[in-house]
C-alpha positions as YAML, in Angstrom:
chain: A
units: angstrom
residues:
- id: 1
  name: UNK
  ca: [136.75, -100.71, 80.32]
- id: 2
  name: UNK
  ca: [137.03, -98.19, 83.17]
- id: 3
  name: UNK
  ca: [136.35, -94.48, 83.14]
- id: 4
  name: UNK
  ca: [140.00, -93.59, 82.51]
- id: 5
  name: UNK
  ca: [140.26, -95.89, 79.50]
- id: 6
  name: UNK
  ca: [136.94, -94.63, 78.12]
- id: 7
  name: UNK
  ca: [138.06, -91.02, 78.51]
- id: 8
  name: UNK
  ca: [141.32, -91.69, 76.68]
- id: 9
  name: UNK
  ca: [139.52, -93.53, 73.90]
- id: 10
  name: UNK
  ca: [136.95, -90.77, 73.46]
- id: 11
  name: UNK
  ca: [139.66, -88.10, 73.46]
- id: 12
  name: UNK
  ca: [141.36, -89.91, 70.57]
- id: 13
  name: UNK
  ca: [138.12, -89.73, 68.59]
- id: 14
  name: UNK
  ca: [137.57, -86.09, 69.47]
- id: 15
  name: UNK
  ca: [141.09, -85.06, 68.57]
- id: 16
  name: UNK
  ca: [140.60, -86.42, 65.04]
- id: 17
  name: UNK
  ca: [136.88, -85.71, 64.62]
- id: 18
  name: UNK
  ca: [135.32, -83.59, 61.93]
- id: 19
  name: UNK
  ca: [132.91, -80.75, 62.69]
- id: 20
  name: UNK
  ca: [129.83, -82.95, 62.29]
- id: 21
  name: UNK
  ca: [130.94, -85.46, 64.92]
- id: 22
  name: UNK
  ca: [131.98, -82.68, 67.28]
- id: 23
  name: UNK
  ca: [128.51, -81.12, 66.99]
- id: 24
  name: UNK
  ca: [126.89, -84.47, 67.79]
- id: 25
  name: UNK
  ca: [129.15, -85.01, 70.80]
- id: 26
  name: UNK
  ca: [128.46, -81.48, 72.01]
- id: 27
  name: UNK
  ca: [124.69, -82.00, 71.71]
- id: 28
  name: UNK
  ca: [124.86, -85.27, 73.64]
- id: 29
  name: UNK
  ca: [126.91, -83.67, 76.42]
- id: 30
  name: UNK
  ca: [124.58, -80.68, 76.66]
- id: 31
  name: UNK
  ca: [121.53, -82.95, 76.80]
- id: 32
  name: UNK
  ca: [123.18, -85.05, 79.50]
- id: 33
  name: UNK
  ca: [124.04, -81.96, 81.53]
- id: 34
  name: UNK
  ca: [120.49, -80.59, 81.32]
- id: 35
  name: UNK
  ca: [119.19, -83.78, 82.94]
- id: 36
  name: UNK
  ca: [121.90, -83.82, 85.60]
- id: 37
  name: UNK
  ca: [120.59, -83.41, 89.13]
- id: 38
  name: UNK
  ca: [122.07, -80.20, 90.52]
- id: 39
  name: UNK
  ca: [119.97, -79.61, 93.63]
- id: 40
  name: UNK
  ca: [117.12, -80.87, 95.76]
- id: 41
  name: UNK
  ca: [113.88, -79.14, 96.69]
- id: 42
  name: UNK
  ca: [112.96, -78.51, 100.32]
- id: 43
  name: UNK
  ca: [110.82, -81.65, 100.02]
- id: 44
  name: UNK
  ca: [113.87, -83.65, 99.00]
- id: 45
  name: UNK
  ca: [112.91, -84.03, 95.35]
- id: 46
  name: UNK
  ca: [115.74, -83.86, 92.82]
- id: 47
  name: UNK
  ca: [116.00, -80.79, 90.57]
- id: 48
  name: UNK
  ca: [117.63, -81.12, 87.16]
- id: 49
  name: UNK
  ca: [119.77, -78.41, 85.62]
- id: 50
  name: UNK
  ca: [116.98, -77.63, 83.13]
- id: 51
  name: UNK
  ca: [114.34, -77.29, 85.89]
- id: 52
  name: UNK
  ca: [116.75, -75.20, 87.95]
- id: 53
  name: UNK
  ca: [117.19, -72.79, 85.02]
- id: 54
  name: UNK
  ca: [113.41, -72.46, 84.69]
- id: 55
  name: UNK
  ca: [113.02, -71.68, 88.40]
- id: 56
  name: UNK
  ca: [115.89, -69.18, 88.20]
- id: 57
  name: UNK
  ca: [114.22, -67.41, 85.27]
- id: 58
  name: UNK
  ca: [110.96, -67.22, 87.24]
- id: 59
  name: UNK
  ca: [112.78, -65.77, 90.24]
- id: 60
  name: UNK
  ca: [114.53, -63.18, 88.09]
- id: 61
  name: UNK
  ca: [111.17, -62.19, 86.60]
- id: 62
  name: UNK
  ca: [109.71, -61.83, 90.12]
- id: 63
  name: UNK
  ca: [112.59, -59.54, 91.06]
- id: 64
  name: UNK
  ca: [112.17, -57.51, 87.88]
- id: 65
  name: UNK
  ca: [108.43, -57.13, 88.58]
- id: 66
  name: UNK
  ca: [109.00, -56.11, 92.19]
- id: 67
  name: UNK
  ca: [107.61, -59.34, 93.64]
- id: 68
  name: UNK
  ca: [110.04, -59.29, 96.56]
- id: 69
  name: UNK
  ca: [109.96, -59.00, 100.34]
- id: 70
  name: UNK
  ca: [112.52, -57.22, 102.46]
- id: 71
  name: UNK
  ca: [114.57, -59.08, 105.06]
- id: 72
  name: UNK
  ca: [112.90, -57.02, 107.79]
- id: 73
  name: UNK
  ca: [109.37, -57.82, 106.56]
- id: 74
  name: UNK
  ca: [110.25, -61.49, 106.24]
- id: 75
  name: UNK
  ca: [111.53, -61.60, 109.79]
- id: 76
  name: UNK
  ca: [108.30, -59.96, 111.05]
- id: 77
  name: UNK
  ca: [106.19, -62.39, 109.05]
- id: 78
  name: UNK
  ca: [108.14, -65.40, 110.27]
- id: 79
  name: UNK
  ca: [107.41, -64.51, 113.89]
- id: 80
  name: UNK
  ca: [103.82, -65.63, 113.24]
- id: 81
  name: UNK
  ca: [104.72, -69.04, 111.85]
...
């Protein structure tokens, strides 16, 4: 059975599903999406959606705490690399 047939079959189940089944399906989809690779690190390692969210939260905390560098300072610093 190909992807199109599977999709149609699953949609039939979903269209007639009760709330319990819909919650299970939603949980499975969310779990699948969290493990989906959404990016790669500079080293080429895959980054999952869940790991990406963690890194984003860390970055937002750094910004909130003033742990930032201006574009100008970064350019000066990079001249010594």
